[in-house]
All heavy atoms as TSV, in Angstrom:
chain	resi	resn	atom	element	x	y	z
A	1	MET	N	N	94.949	133.556	109.416
A	1	MET	CA	C	95.476	132.544	110.317
A	1	MET	C	C	95.124	131.166	109.756
A	1	MET	O	O	93.953	130.900	109.472
A	1	MET	CB	C	94.861	132.751	111.696
A	1	MET	CG	C	95.346	131.818	112.734
A	1	MET	SD	S	94.598	132.364	114.299
A	1	MET	CE	C	95.622	131.582	115.431
A	2	PRO	N	N	96.115	130.277	109.612
A	2	PRO	CA	C	95.815	128.949	109.048
A	2	PRO	C	C	94.959	128.116	109.989
A	2	PRO	O	O	95.051	128.234	111.212
A	2	PRO	CB	C	97.190	128.315	108.855
A	2	PRO	CG	C	98.121	129.102	109.695
A	2	PRO	CD	C	97.515	130.443	109.910
A	3	GLU	N	N	94.121	127.297	109.387
A	3	GLU	CA	C	93.262	126.421	110.172
A	3	GLU	C	C	94.086	125.275	110.746
A	3	GLU	O	O	94.956	124.736	110.067
A	3	GLU	CB	C	92.166	125.846	109.266
A	3	GLU	CG	C	90.828	125.824	109.950
A	3	GLU	CD	C	89.735	125.402	109.004
A	3	GLU	OE1	O	89.362	126.212	108.146
A	3	GLU	OE2	O	89.292	124.261	109.144
A	4	PRO	N	N	93.842	124.889	112.010
A	4	PRO	CA	C	94.614	123.789	112.586
A	4	PRO	C	C	94.318	122.475	111.860
A	4	PRO	O	O	93.203	122.253	111.381
A	4	PRO	CB	C	94.155	123.731	114.039
A	4	PRO	CG	C	92.889	124.501	114.096
A	4	PRO	CD	C	92.876	125.437	112.928
A	5	LYS	N	N	95.336	121.622	111.798
A	5	LYS	CA	C	95.170	120.321	111.160
A	5	LYS	C	C	94.284	119.434	112.025
A	5	LYS	O	O	94.323	119.497	113.249
A	5	LYS	CB	C	96.516	119.634	110.985
A	5	LYS	CG	C	97.380	120.252	109.949
A	5	LYS	CD	C	98.640	119.416	109.798
A	5	LYS	CE	C	99.541	119.991	108.743
A	5	LYS	NZ	N	100.781	119.210	108.617
A	6	LYS	N	N	93.512	118.616	111.353
A	6	LYS	CA	C	92.735	117.623	112.084
A	6	LYS	C	C	93.683	116.564	112.614
A	6	LYS	O	O	94.628	116.162	111.945
A	6	LYS	CB	C	91.711	116.953	111.170
A	6	LYS	CG	C	90.551	117.824	110.830
A	6	LYS	CD	C	89.526	117.039	110.055
A	6	LYS	CE	C	88.348	117.922	109.726
A	6	LYS	NZ	N	87.331	117.197	108.984
A	7	LEU	N	N	93.417	116.119	113.809
A	7	LEU	CA	C	94.222	115.088	114.446
A	7	LEU	C	C	93.510	113.753	114.294
A	7	LEU	O	O	92.312	113.652	114.557
A	7	LEU	CB	C	94.402	115.442	115.929
A	7	LEU	CG	C	95.297	114.558	116.766
A	7	LEU	CD1	C	96.729	114.607	116.241
A	7	LEU	CD2	C	95.269	115.032	118.206
A	8	ARG	N	N	94.227	112.735	113.843
A	8	ARG	CA	C	93.666	111.382	113.751
A	8	ARG	C	C	94.139	110.619	114.986
A	8	ARG	O	O	95.333	110.434	115.188
A	8	ARG	CB	C	94.124	110.682	112.485
A	8	ARG	CG	C	93.554	109.280	112.342
A	8	ARG	CD	C	93.926	108.648	111.023
A	8	ARG	NE	N	93.299	109.334	109.908
A	8	ARG	CZ	C	92.054	109.107	109.479
A	8	ARG	NH1	N	91.310	108.217	110.084
A	8	ARG	NH2	N	91.573	109.766	108.452
A	9	VAL	N	N	93.177	110.204	115.819
A	9	VAL	CA	C	93.479	109.559	117.091
A	9	VAL	C	C	92.834	108.175	117.132
A	9	VAL	O	O	91.682	108.006	116.735
A	9	VAL	CB	C	92.943	110.402	118.277
A	9	VAL	CG1	C	93.295	109.764	119.599
A	9	VAL	CG2	C	93.474	111.826	118.202
A	10	LEU	N	N	93.591	107.215	117.644
A	10	LEU	CA	C	93.061	105.870	117.852
A	10	LEU	C	C	92.967	105.646	119.352
A	10	LEU	O	O	93.952	105.804	120.080
A	10	LEU	CB	C	93.984	104.835	117.205
A	10	LEU	CG	C	93.488	103.403	117.186
A	10	LEU	CD1	C	92.147	103.291	116.443
A	10	LEU	CD2	C	94.515	102.506	116.526
A	11	LEU	N	N	91.775	105.315	119.832
A	11	LEU	CA	C	91.522	105.125	121.253
A	11	LEU	C	C	91.444	103.635	121.580
A	11	LEU	O	O	90.629	102.914	121.007
A	11	LEU	CB	C	90.207	105.798	121.653
A	11	LEU	CG	C	90.070	107.283	121.313
A	11	LEU	CD1	C	88.658	107.758	121.619
A	11	LEU	CD2	C	91.093	108.098	122.058
A	12	ALA	N	N	92.278	103.192	122.500
A	12	ALA	CA	C	92.238	101.815	122.995
A	12	ALA	C	C	92.116	101.905	124.512
A	12	ALA	O	O	93.054	101.648	125.261
A	12	ALA	CB	C	93.488	101.052	122.577
A	13	ILE	N	N	90.946	102.338	124.944
A	13	ILE	CA	C	90.689	102.615	126.355
A	13	ILE	C	C	89.632	101.639	126.858
A	13	ILE	O	O	88.543	101.548	126.288
A	13	ILE	CB	C	90.226	104.073	126.543
A	13	ILE	CG1	C	91.302	105.017	126.008
A	13	ILE	CG2	C	89.914	104.363	127.994
A	13	ILE	CD1	C	90.897	106.461	125.963
A	14	ALA	N	N	89.976	100.909	127.925
A	14	ALA	CA	C	89.104	99.855	128.435
A	14	ALA	C	C	87.781	100.393	128.998
A	14	ALA	O	O	86.737	99.766	128.847
A	14	ALA	CB	C	89.840	99.039	129.505
A	15	ASP	N	N	87.816	101.541	129.630
A	15	ASP	CA	C	86.617	102.129	130.233
A	15	ASP	C	C	85.751	102.737	129.136
A	15	ASP	O	O	86.130	103.729	128.506
A	15	ASP	CB	C	87.047	103.190	131.250
A	15	ASP	CG	C	85.878	103.810	131.987
A	15	ASP	OD1	O	85.003	104.405	131.309
A	15	ASP	OD2	O	85.836	103.725	133.217
A	16	ASP	N	N	84.596	102.142	128.897
A	16	ASP	CA	C	83.711	102.593	127.814
A	16	ASP	C	C	83.273	104.044	127.964
A	16	ASP	O	O	83.204	104.778	126.974
A	16	ASP	CB	C	82.471	101.698	127.722
A	16	ASP	CG	C	82.788	100.313	127.200
A	16	ASP	OD1	O	83.821	100.151	126.517
A	16	ASP	OD2	O	82.001	99.388	127.478
A	17	LYS	N	N	82.988	104.463	129.191
A	17	LYS	CA	C	82.538	105.835	129.414
A	17	LYS	C	C	83.663	106.824	129.106
A	17	LYS	O	O	83.449	107.842	128.448
A	17	LYS	CB	C	82.053	106.008	130.852
A	17	LYS	CG	C	81.422	107.343	131.120
A	17	LYS	CD	C	80.829	107.418	132.507
A	17	LYS	CE	C	80.177	108.759	132.723
A	17	LYS	NZ	N	79.581	108.861	134.060
A	18	ALA	N	N	84.870	106.521	129.553
A	18	ALA	CA	C	86.012	107.402	129.284
A	18	ALA	C	C	86.302	107.455	127.786
A	18	ALA	O	O	86.559	108.524	127.230
A	18	ALA	CB	C	87.244	106.916	130.047
A	19	SER	N	N	86.247	106.315	127.131
A	19	SER	CA	C	86.502	106.253	125.694
A	19	SER	C	C	85.463	107.064	124.926
A	19	SER	O	O	85.796	107.837	124.026
A	19	SER	CB	C	86.494	104.802	125.221
A	19	SER	OG	O	86.739	104.723	123.844
A	20	SER	N	N	84.203	106.903	125.294
A	20	SER	CA	C	83.115	107.615	124.632
A	20	SER	C	C	83.234	109.133	124.835
A	20	SER	O	O	83.038	109.914	123.904
A	20	SER	CB	C	81.777	107.114	125.175
A	20	SER	OG	O	80.719	107.811	124.607
A	21	THR	N	N	83.575	109.540	126.045
A	21	THR	CA	C	83.716	110.959	126.356
A	21	THR	C	C	84.876	111.580	125.573
A	21	THR	O	O	84.733	112.660	124.980
A	21	THR	CB	C	83.933	111.160	127.871
A	21	THR	OG1	O	82.812	110.619	128.571
A	21	THR	CG2	C	84.105	112.625	128.224
A	22	LEU	N	N	86.016	110.903	125.552
A	22	LEU	CA	C	87.174	111.419	124.824
A	22	LEU	C	C	86.902	111.450	123.322
A	22	LEU	O	O	87.251	112.411	122.634
A	22	LEU	CB	C	88.406	110.569	125.131
A	22	LEU	CG	C	89.733	111.065	124.570
A	22	LEU	CD1	C	90.000	112.518	124.943
A	22	LEU	CD2	C	90.867	110.168	125.053
A	23	ARG	N	N	86.242	110.437	122.830
A	23	ARG	CA	C	85.895	110.384	121.405
A	23	ARG	C	C	84.966	111.552	121.032
A	23	ARG	O	O	85.160	112.224	120.016
A	23	ARG	CB	C	85.234	109.053	121.087
A	23	ARG	CG	C	84.958	108.845	119.634
A	23	ARG	CD	C	84.372	107.466	119.422
A	23	ARG	NE	N	84.225	107.198	118.005
A	23	ARG	CZ	C	83.536	106.211	117.511
A	23	ARG	NH1	N	82.927	105.362	118.306
A	23	ARG	NH2	N	83.455	106.044	116.221
A	24	ALA	N	N	83.962	111.815	121.861
A	24	ALA	CA	C	83.032	112.917	121.610
A	24	ALA	C	C	83.763	114.262	121.642
A	24	ALA	O	O	83.513	115.136	120.805
A	24	ALA	CB	C	81.906	112.901	122.639
A	25	TYR	N	N	84.673	114.431	122.598
A	25	TYR	CA	C	85.435	115.673	122.692
A	25	TYR	C	C	86.279	115.887	121.427
A	25	TYR	O	O	86.284	116.972	120.851
A	25	TYR	CB	C	86.334	115.644	123.933
A	25	TYR	CG	C	87.347	116.764	123.937
A	25	TYR	CD1	C	86.963	118.062	124.246
A	25	TYR	CD2	C	88.676	116.524	123.597
A	25	TYR	CE1	C	87.880	119.106	124.219
A	25	TYR	CE2	C	89.600	117.556	123.568
A	25	TYR	CZ	C	89.201	118.836	123.881
A	25	TYR	OH	O	90.114	119.859	123.847
A	26	LEU	N	N	86.997	114.847	121.009
A	26	LEU	CA	C	87.851	114.964	119.824
A	26	LEU	C	C	87.032	115.263	118.575
A	26	LEU	O	O	87.403	116.105	117.754
A	26	LEU	CB	C	88.667	113.687	119.639
A	26	LEU	CG	C	89.759	113.466	120.690
A	26	LEU	CD1	C	90.258	112.030	120.652
A	26	LEU	CD2	C	90.897	114.450	120.494
A	27	ARG	N	N	85.907	114.601	118.431
A	27	ARG	CA	C	85.055	114.840	117.261
A	27	ARG	C	C	84.470	116.243	117.276
A	27	ARG	O	O	84.325	116.869	116.228
A	27	ARG	CB	C	83.964	113.779	117.186
A	27	ARG	CG	C	84.520	112.455	116.734
A	27	ARG	CD	C	83.446	111.453	116.502
A	27	ARG	NE	N	84.014	110.280	115.836
A	27	ARG	CZ	C	83.318	109.244	115.477
A	27	ARG	NH1	N	82.024	109.209	115.704
A	27	ARG	NH2	N	83.908	108.219	114.891
A	28	ALA	N	N	84.131	116.758	118.453
A	28	ALA	CA	C	83.598	118.117	118.552
A	28	ALA	C	C	84.647	119.145	118.117
A	28	ALA	O	O	84.309	120.198	117.594
A	28	ALA	CB	C	83.137	118.401	119.985
A	29	ARG	N	N	85.924	118.822	118.307
A	29	ARG	CA	C	87.016	119.697	117.858
A	29	ARG	C	C	87.258	119.585	116.364
A	29	ARG	O	O	88.042	120.328	115.797
A	29	ARG	CB	C	88.327	119.312	118.554
A	29	ARG	CG	C	88.459	119.712	119.973
A	29	ARG	CD	C	89.797	119.265	120.594
A	29	ARG	NE	N	90.823	118.845	119.649
A	29	ARG	CZ	C	91.948	119.526	119.396
A	29	ARG	NH1	N	92.182	120.661	120.013
A	29	ARG	NH2	N	92.839	119.063	118.539
A	30	GLY	N	N	86.630	118.583	115.746
A	30	GLY	CA	C	86.839	118.376	114.319
A	30	GLY	C	C	87.887	117.326	114.012
A	30	GLY	O	O	88.268	117.131	112.861
A	31	ASP	N	N	88.374	116.659	115.048
A	31	ASP	CA	C	89.368	115.607	114.862
A	31	ASP	C	C	88.697	114.294	114.494
A	31	ASP	O	O	87.484	114.138	114.628
A	31	ASP	CB	C	90.183	115.421	116.155
A	31	ASP	CG	C	90.966	116.668	116.542
A	31	ASP	OD1	O	91.475	117.342	115.626
A	31	ASP	OD2	O	91.050	116.968	117.739
A	32	VAL	N	N	89.490	113.356	114.035
A	32	VAL	CA	C	88.989	112.022	113.694
A	32	VAL	C	C	89.396	111.090	114.829
A	32	VAL	O	O	90.582	110.948	115.133
A	32	VAL	CB	C	89.599	111.526	112.361
A	32	VAL	CG1	C	89.132	110.117	112.063
A	32	VAL	CG2	C	89.242	112.473	111.229
A	33	ALA	N	N	88.424	110.461	115.471
A	33	ALA	CA	C	88.693	109.553	116.583
A	33	ALA	C	C	88.044	108.209	116.302
A	33	ALA	O	O	86.853	108.136	116.029
A	33	ALA	CB	C	88.165	110.138	117.888
A	34	GLU	N	N	88.849	107.161	116.374
A	34	GLU	CA	C	88.360	105.800	116.175
A	34	GLU	C	C	88.726	104.981	117.403
A	34	GLU	O	O	89.628	105.342	118.153
A	34	GLU	CB	C	88.987	105.195	114.919
A	34	GLU	CG	C	88.642	105.966	113.662
A	34	GLU	CD	C	89.359	105.434	112.431
A	34	GLU	OE1	O	90.072	104.423	112.531
A	34	GLU	OE2	O	89.212	106.057	111.382
A	35	THR	N	N	88.047	103.860	117.588
A	35	THR	CA	C	88.335	103.003	118.730
A	35	THR	C	C	88.831	101.640	118.256
A	35	THR	O	O	88.520	101.206	117.143
A	35	THR	CB	C	87.087	102.806	119.618
A	35	THR	OG1	O	86.036	102.254	118.833
A	35	THR	CG2	C	86.621	104.122	120.211
A	36	ALA	N	N	89.599	100.991	119.128
A	36	ALA	CA	C	90.114	99.650	118.853
A	36	ALA	C	C	90.338	98.939	120.175
A	36	ALA	O	O	90.553	99.585	121.209
A	36	ALA	CB	C	91.422	99.731	118.079
A	37	SER	N	N	90.313	97.628	120.144
A	37	SER	CA	C	90.643	96.859	121.342
A	37	SER	C	C	92.169	96.751	121.420
A	37	SER	O	O	92.867	96.855	120.411
A	37	SER	CB	C	90.020	95.468	121.277
A	37	SER	OG	O	90.608	94.728	120.222
A	38	ALA	N	N	92.676	96.534	122.613
A	38	ALA	CA	C	94.129	96.428	122.784
A	38	ALA	C	C	94.685	95.267	121.966
A	38	ALA	O	O	95.771	95.362	121.396
A	38	ALA	CB	C	94.481	96.266	124.260
A	39	GLY	N	N	93.935	94.177	121.873
A	39	GLY	CA	C	94.405	93.011	121.119
A	39	GLY	C	C	94.523	93.262	119.627
A	39	GLY	O	O	95.400	92.716	118.965
A	40	GLY	N	N	93.654	94.101	119.087
A	40	GLY	CA	C	93.673	94.383	117.658
A	40	GLY	C	C	94.357	95.691	117.308
A	40	GLY	O	O	94.248	96.181	116.188
A	41	LEU	N	N	95.073	96.250	118.263
A	41	LEU	CA	C	95.663	97.568	118.083
A	41	LEU	C	C	96.681	97.659	116.945
A	41	LEU	O	O	96.595	98.582	116.140
A	41	LEU	CB	C	96.275	98.023	119.400
A	41	LEU	CG	C	96.497	99.499	119.606
A	41	LEU	CD1	C	95.280	100.325	119.240
A	41	LEU	CD2	C	96.882	99.773	121.043
A	42	PRO	N	N	97.630	96.745	116.820
A	42	PRO	CA	C	98.590	96.870	115.708
A	42	PRO	C	C	97.922	96.908	114.330
A	42	PRO	O	O	98.276	97.734	113.486
A	42	PRO	CB	C	99.489	95.639	115.861
A	42	PRO	CG	C	99.420	95.323	117.323
A	42	PRO	CD	C	98.007	95.645	117.711
A	43	ASP	N	N	96.939	96.053	114.114
A	43	ASP	CA	C	96.222	96.061	112.831
A	43	ASP	C	C	95.446	97.356	112.638
A	43	ASP	O	O	95.408	97.910	111.540
A	43	ASP	CB	C	95.277	94.865	112.729
A	43	ASP	CG	C	96.026	93.552	112.586
A	43	ASP	OD1	O	97.171	93.560	112.086
A	43	ASP	OD2	O	95.463	92.508	112.983
A	44	ALA	N	N	94.831	97.856	113.709
A	44	ALA	CA	C	94.074	99.101	113.626
A	44	ALA	C	C	94.998	100.285	113.323
A	44	ALA	O	O	94.629	101.187	112.568
A	44	ALA	CB	C	93.314	99.343	114.929
A	45	ILE	N	N	96.200	100.276	113.869
A	45	ILE	CA	C	97.162	101.342	113.592
A	45	ILE	C	C	97.566	101.316	112.130
A	45	ILE	O	O	97.612	102.347	111.462
A	45	ILE	CB	C	98.402	101.215	114.506
A	45	ILE	CG1	C	98.019	101.538	115.951
A	45	ILE	CG2	C	99.530	102.131	114.026
A	45	ILE	CD1	C	99.088	101.214	116.975
A	46	ARG	N	N	97.836	100.120	111.613
A	46	ARG	CA	C	98.213	100.009	110.200
A	46	ARG	C	C	97.074	100.465	109.287
A	46	ARG	O	O	97.300	101.088	108.257
A	46	ARG	CB	C	98.607	98.576	109.882
A	46	ARG	CG	C	99.954	98.196	110.439
A	46	ARG	CD	C	100.359	96.770	110.038
A	46	ARG	NE	N	101.439	96.314	110.877
A	46	ARG	CZ	C	101.288	95.597	111.986
A	46	ARG	NH1	N	100.098	95.209	112.367
A	46	ARG	NH2	N	102.339	95.238	112.692
A	47	ALA	N	N	95.843	100.159	109.663
A	47	ALA	CA	C	94.685	100.493	108.829
A	47	ALA	C	C	94.337	101.976	108.867
A	47	ALA	O	O	94.030	102.571	107.840
A	47	ALA	CB	C	93.477	99.661	109.253
A	48	SER	N	N	94.366	102.581	110.052
A	48	SER	CA	C	93.897	103.964	110.169
A	48	SER	C	C	95.019	105.002	110.168
A	48	SER	O	O	94.746	106.187	109.996
A	48	SER	CB	C	93.044	104.137	111.431
A	48	SER	OG	O	93.835	103.976	112.587
A	49	ARG	N	N	96.248	104.591	110.400
A	49	ARG	CA	C	97.418	105.473	110.388
A	49	ARG	C	C	97.216	106.729	111.246
A	49	ARG	O	O	97.301	107.861	110.759
A	49	ARG	CB	C	97.768	105.835	108.959
A	49	ARG	CG	C	98.090	104.621	108.120
A	49	ARG	CD	C	98.315	104.973	106.688
A	49	ARG	NE	N	99.208	106.109	106.578
A	49	ARG	CZ	C	100.380	106.104	105.960
A	49	ARG	NH1	N	100.775	105.029	105.355
A	49	ARG	NH2	N	101.124	107.189	105.918
A	50	PRO	N	N	96.962	106.550	112.552
A	50	PRO	CA	C	96.746	107.701	113.431
A	50	PRO	C	C	98.045	108.443	113.732
A	50	PRO	O	O	99.143	107.897	113.584
A	50	PRO	CB	C	96.200	107.045	114.704
A	50	PRO	CG	C	96.886	105.719	114.739
A	50	PRO	CD	C	96.939	105.291	113.290
A	51	ARG	N	N	97.916	109.680	114.172
A	51	ARG	CA	C	99.073	110.449	114.654
A	51	ARG	C	C	99.277	110.225	116.141
A	51	ARG	O	O	100.351	110.473	116.673
A	51	ARG	CB	C	98.864	111.937	114.406
A	51	ARG	CG	C	98.968	112.293	112.940
A	51	ARG	CD	C	98.947	113.771	112.690
A	51	ARG	NE	N	99.978	114.468	113.465
A	51	ARG	CZ	C	99.888	115.748	113.802
A	51	ARG	NH1	N	98.855	116.461	113.435
A	51	ARG	NH2	N	100.851	116.318	114.500
A	52	LEU	N	N	98.205	109.767	116.820
A	52	LEU	CA	C	98.246	109.596	118.266
A	52	LEU	C	C	97.421	108.381	118.657
A	52	LEU	O	O	96.343	108.157	118.102
A	52	LEU	CB	C	97.673	110.854	118.947
A	52	LEU	CG	C	97.457	110.822	120.452
A	52	LEU	CD1	C	98.802	110.769	121.176
A	52	LEU	CD2	C	96.675	112.046	120.905
A	53	VAL	N	N	97.918	107.618	119.630
A	53	VAL	CA	C	97.168	106.505	120.209
A	53	VAL	C	C	97.012	106.788	121.696
A	53	VAL	O	O	97.984	107.112	122.378
A	53	VAL	CB	C	97.889	105.152	120.015
A	53	VAL	CG1	C	97.208	104.048	120.811
A	53	VAL	CG2	C	97.936	104.781	118.547
A	54	CYS	N	N	95.781	106.695	122.191
A	54	CYS	CA	C	95.506	106.783	123.625
A	54	CYS	C	C	95.229	105.365	124.096
A	54	CYS	O	O	94.294	104.723	123.620
A	54	CYS	CB	C	94.307	107.677	123.904
A	54	CYS	SG	S	94.593	109.398	123.492
A	55	LEU	N	N	96.044	104.888	125.034
A	55	LEU	CA	C	96.032	103.487	125.451
A	55	LEU	C	C	95.797	103.383	126.944
A	55	LEU	O	O	96.445	104.089	127.728
A	55	LEU	CB	C	97.391	102.871	125.086
A	55	LEU	CG	C	97.702	101.467	125.512
A	55	LEU	CD1	C	96.837	100.489	124.718
A	55	LEU	CD2	C	99.171	101.162	125.283
A	56	SER	N	N	94.894	102.511	127.357
A	56	SER	CA	C	94.666	102.264	128.782
A	56	SER	C	C	95.883	101.587	129.385
A	56	SER	O	O	96.469	100.693	128.777
A	56	SER	CB	C	93.474	101.324	128.994
A	56	SER	OG	O	92.277	101.943	128.688
A	57	VAL	N	N	96.224	101.996	130.594
A	57	VAL	CA	C	97.310	101.345	131.314
A	57	VAL	C	C	96.951	99.879	131.567
A	57	VAL	O	O	97.809	99.008	131.553
A	57	VAL	CB	C	97.603	102.091	132.636
A	57	VAL	CG1	C	98.593	101.318	133.487
A	57	VAL	CG2	C	98.123	103.480	132.346
A	58	GLU	N	N	95.652	99.600	131.710
A	58	GLU	CA	C	95.197	98.229	131.949
A	58	GLU	C	C	95.606	97.284	130.820
A	58	GLU	O	O	95.677	96.085	130.988
A	58	GLU	CB	C	93.670	98.161	132.105
A	58	GLU	CG	C	93.141	98.838	133.337
A	58	GLU	CD	C	92.858	100.319	133.096
A	58	GLU	OE1	O	92.669	100.733	131.941
A	58	GLU	OE2	O	92.844	101.068	134.078
A	59	ALA	N	N	95.848	97.844	129.650
A	59	ALA	CA	C	96.243	97.014	128.512
A	59	ALA	C	C	97.599	96.359	128.763
A	59	ALA	O	O	97.939	95.383	128.118
A	59	ALA	CB	C	96.282	97.844	127.228
A	60	GLY	N	N	98.349	96.885	129.693
A	60	GLY	CA	C	99.599	96.256	130.096
A	60	GLY	C	C	100.819	96.835	129.420
A	60	GLY	O	O	100.751	97.403	128.346
A	61	GLY	N	N	101.942	96.674	130.109
A	61	GLY	CA	C	103.206	97.175	129.606
A	61	GLY	C	C	103.672	96.467	128.352
A	61	GLY	O	O	104.375	97.045	127.530
A	62	HIS	N	N	103.274	95.202	128.193
A	62	HIS	CA	C	103.695	94.455	127.006
A	62	HIS	C	C	103.116	95.077	125.739
A	62	HIS	O	O	103.793	95.131	124.712
A	62	HIS	CB	C	103.282	92.981	127.106
A	62	HIS	CG	C	103.925	92.275	128.255
A	62	HIS	ND1	N	105.277	92.023	128.286
A	62	HIS	CD2	C	103.420	91.794	129.410
A	62	HIS	CE1	C	105.570	91.398	129.413
A	62	HIS	NE2	N	104.457	91.261	130.117
A	63	THR	N	N	101.890	95.534	125.809
A	63	THR	CA	C	101.267	96.190	124.650
A	63	THR	C	C	102.025	97.464	124.297
A	63	THR	O	O	102.346	97.702	123.135
A	63	THR	CB	C	99.788	96.522	124.937
A	63	THR	OG1	O	99.097	95.317	125.244
A	63	THR	CG2	C	99.131	97.192	123.753
A	64	LEU	N	N	102.320	98.271	125.294
A	64	LEU	CA	C	103.037	99.520	125.062
A	64	LEU	C	C	104.434	99.252	124.497
A	64	LEU	O	O	104.866	99.899	123.541
A	64	LEU	CB	C	103.123	100.323	126.359
A	64	LEU	CG	C	103.775	101.696	126.272
A	64	LEU	CD1	C	103.085	102.567	125.232
A	64	LEU	CD2	C	103.755	102.368	127.630
A	65	THR	N	N	105.134	98.281	125.057
A	65	THR	CA	C	106.476	97.934	124.573
A	65	THR	C	C	106.429	97.464	123.126
A	65	THR	O	O	107.246	97.865	122.301
A	65	THR	CB	C	107.101	96.842	125.462
A	65	THR	OG1	O	107.161	97.328	126.799
A	65	THR	CG2	C	108.488	96.473	124.993
A	66	GLY	N	N	105.462	96.617	122.806
A	66	GLY	CA	C	105.318	96.132	121.437
A	66	GLY	C	C	105.005	97.240	120.451
A	66	GLY	O	O	105.534	97.267	119.336
A	67	LEU	N	N	104.160	98.180	120.862
A	67	LEU	CA	C	103.823	99.309	119.997
A	67	LEU	C	C	105.037	100.204	119.764
A	67	LEU	O	O	105.275	100.659	118.656
A	67	LEU	CB	C	102.681	100.132	120.597
A	67	LEU	CG	C	101.311	99.477	120.616
A	67	LEU	CD1	C	100.313	100.386	121.315
A	67	LEU	CD2	C	100.851	99.131	119.221
A	68	ARG	N	N	105.815	100.453	120.819
A	68	ARG	CA	C	107.022	101.264	120.685
A	68	ARG	C	C	107.990	100.632	119.685
A	68	ARG	O	O	108.621	101.296	118.905
A	68	ARG	CB	C	107.745	101.401	122.038
A	68	ARG	CG	C	107.184	102.420	122.907
A	68	ARG	CD	C	107.727	103.813	122.536
A	68	ARG	NE	N	106.629	104.702	122.298
A	68	ARG	CZ	C	106.332	105.331	121.160
A	68	ARG	NH1	N	107.032	105.208	120.116
A	68	ARG	NH2	N	105.328	106.120	121.050
A	69	ARG	N	N	108.098	99.306	119.763
A	69	ARG	CA	C	109.005	98.589	118.877
A	69	ARG	C	C	108.509	98.615	117.435
A	69	ARG	O	O	109.278	98.824	116.503
A	69	ARG	CB	C	109.134	97.138	119.358
A	69	ARG	CG	C	110.404	96.467	118.944
A	69	ARG	CD	C	110.602	95.117	119.608
A	69	ARG	NE	N	110.485	95.228	121.062
A	69	ARG	CZ	C	109.804	94.379	121.827
A	69	ARG	NH1	N	109.185	93.359	121.295
A	69	ARG	NH2	N	109.743	94.543	123.119
A	70	SER	N	N	107.219	98.400	117.232
A	70	SER	CA	C	106.645	98.315	115.884
A	70	SER	C	C	106.392	99.677	115.246
A	70	SER	O	O	106.444	99.791	114.024
A	70	SER	CB	C	105.323	97.554	115.932
A	70	SER	OG	O	105.526	96.236	116.383
A	71	PHE	N	N	106.088	100.677	116.052
A	71	PHE	CA	C	105.732	102.011	115.549
A	71	PHE	C	C	106.522	103.073	116.299
A	71	PHE	O	O	105.947	103.843	117.077
A	71	PHE	CB	C	104.225	102.239	115.698
A	71	PHE	CG	C	103.367	101.167	115.112
A	71	PHE	CD1	C	102.850	100.153	115.901
A	71	PHE	CD2	C	103.087	101.150	113.750
A	71	PHE	CE1	C	102.064	99.153	115.360
A	71	PHE	CE2	C	102.304	100.152	113.207
A	71	PHE	CZ	C	101.793	99.154	113.998
A	72	PRO	N	N	107.832	103.154	116.092
A	72	PRO	CA	C	108.668	104.062	116.888
A	72	PRO	C	C	108.340	105.546	116.723
A	72	PRO	O	O	108.616	106.334	117.618
A	72	PRO	CB	C	110.091	103.747	116.414
A	72	PRO	CG	C	109.933	103.125	115.083
A	72	PRO	CD	C	108.607	102.418	115.097
A	73	GLU	N	N	107.732	105.943	115.608
A	73	GLU	CA	C	107.443	107.358	115.382
A	73	GLU	C	C	106.063	107.779	115.897
A	73	GLU	O	O	105.722	108.955	115.877
A	73	GLU	CB	C	107.520	107.664	113.878
A	73	GLU	CG	C	108.888	107.402	113.285
A	73	GLU	CD	C	109.967	108.257	113.909
A	73	GLU	OE1	O	109.719	109.443	114.141
A	73	GLU	OE2	O	111.074	107.722	114.151
A	74	LEU	N	N	105.274	106.819	116.354
A	74	LEU	CA	C	103.895	107.080	116.769
A	74	LEU	C	C	103.851	107.644	118.187
A	74	LEU	O	O	104.482	107.114	119.101
A	74	LEU	CB	C	103.091	105.778	116.712
A	74	LEU	CG	C	101.613	105.846	117.041
A	74	LEU	CD1	C	100.875	106.749	116.066
A	74	LEU	CD2	C	101.023	104.449	117.010
A	75	ALA	N	N	103.086	108.715	118.371
A	75	ALA	CA	C	102.877	109.286	119.705
A	75	ALA	C	C	101.852	108.432	120.451
A	75	ALA	O	O	100.787	108.113	119.907
A	75	ALA	CB	C	102.374	110.721	119.598
A	76	ILE	N	N	102.195	108.034	121.666
A	76	ILE	CA	C	101.301	107.200	122.473
A	76	ILE	C	C	101.133	107.850	123.838
A	76	ILE	O	O	102.103	108.243	124.475
A	76	ILE	CB	C	101.885	105.775	122.653
A	76	ILE	CG1	C	102.067	105.105	121.300
A	76	ILE	CG2	C	100.973	104.949	123.560
A	76	ILE	CD1	C	102.788	103.780	121.363
A	77	VAL	N	N	99.872	107.952	124.258
A	77	VAL	CA	C	99.555	108.480	125.595
A	77	VAL	C	C	98.935	107.338	126.385
A	77	VAL	O	O	97.943	106.744	125.963
A	77	VAL	CB	C	98.560	109.658	125.507
A	77	VAL	CG1	C	98.139	110.110	126.900
A	77	VAL	CG2	C	99.155	110.810	124.723
A	78	ALA	N	N	99.539	107.011	127.525
A	78	ALA	CA	C	99.005	105.967	128.415
A	78	ALA	C	C	98.069	106.631	129.423
A	78	ALA	O	O	98.439	107.616	130.062
A	78	ALA	CB	C	100.138	105.239	129.121
A	79	ILE	N	N	96.882	106.083	129.549
A	79	ILE	CA	C	95.865	106.647	130.431
A	79	ILE	C	C	95.549	105.652	131.537
A	79	ILE	O	O	95.292	104.475	131.265
A	79	ILE	CB	C	94.577	106.965	129.644
A	79	ILE	CG1	C	94.895	108.017	128.568
A	79	ILE	CG2	C	93.465	107.452	130.565
A	79	ILE	CD1	C	93.736	108.295	127.641
A	80	ALA	N	N	95.585	106.129	132.792
A	80	ALA	CA	C	95.298	105.255	133.935
A	80	ALA	C	C	93.816	105.208	134.215
A	80	ALA	O	O	93.086	106.090	133.925
A	80	ALA	CB	C	96.030	105.740	135.173
C-alpha cells in the first residue's frame, strides 16, 4: 500500500490556541504546517507553496476574495 503524501498547509488563524492545536495535529500526522498572518498571506503562499490554506473568517472576505483571484488553484478552508 503506498504511503500517503505529506500535506503542506499554511495556517492563517487568528486564535492562537486553535492555530497551535491544528498545527500540532497536522505535524503529528506527518504533514508540514506553517503559520502566517493574514496581512502577509500572499507572500507566505508564494514562499511555501502550500496545497491548502486554513484562514480565519475574522480575516475578512476581502482576504479570501484576493486569494481566490491570485491563487485560483489553491484549496482554501475558511474557519469561524
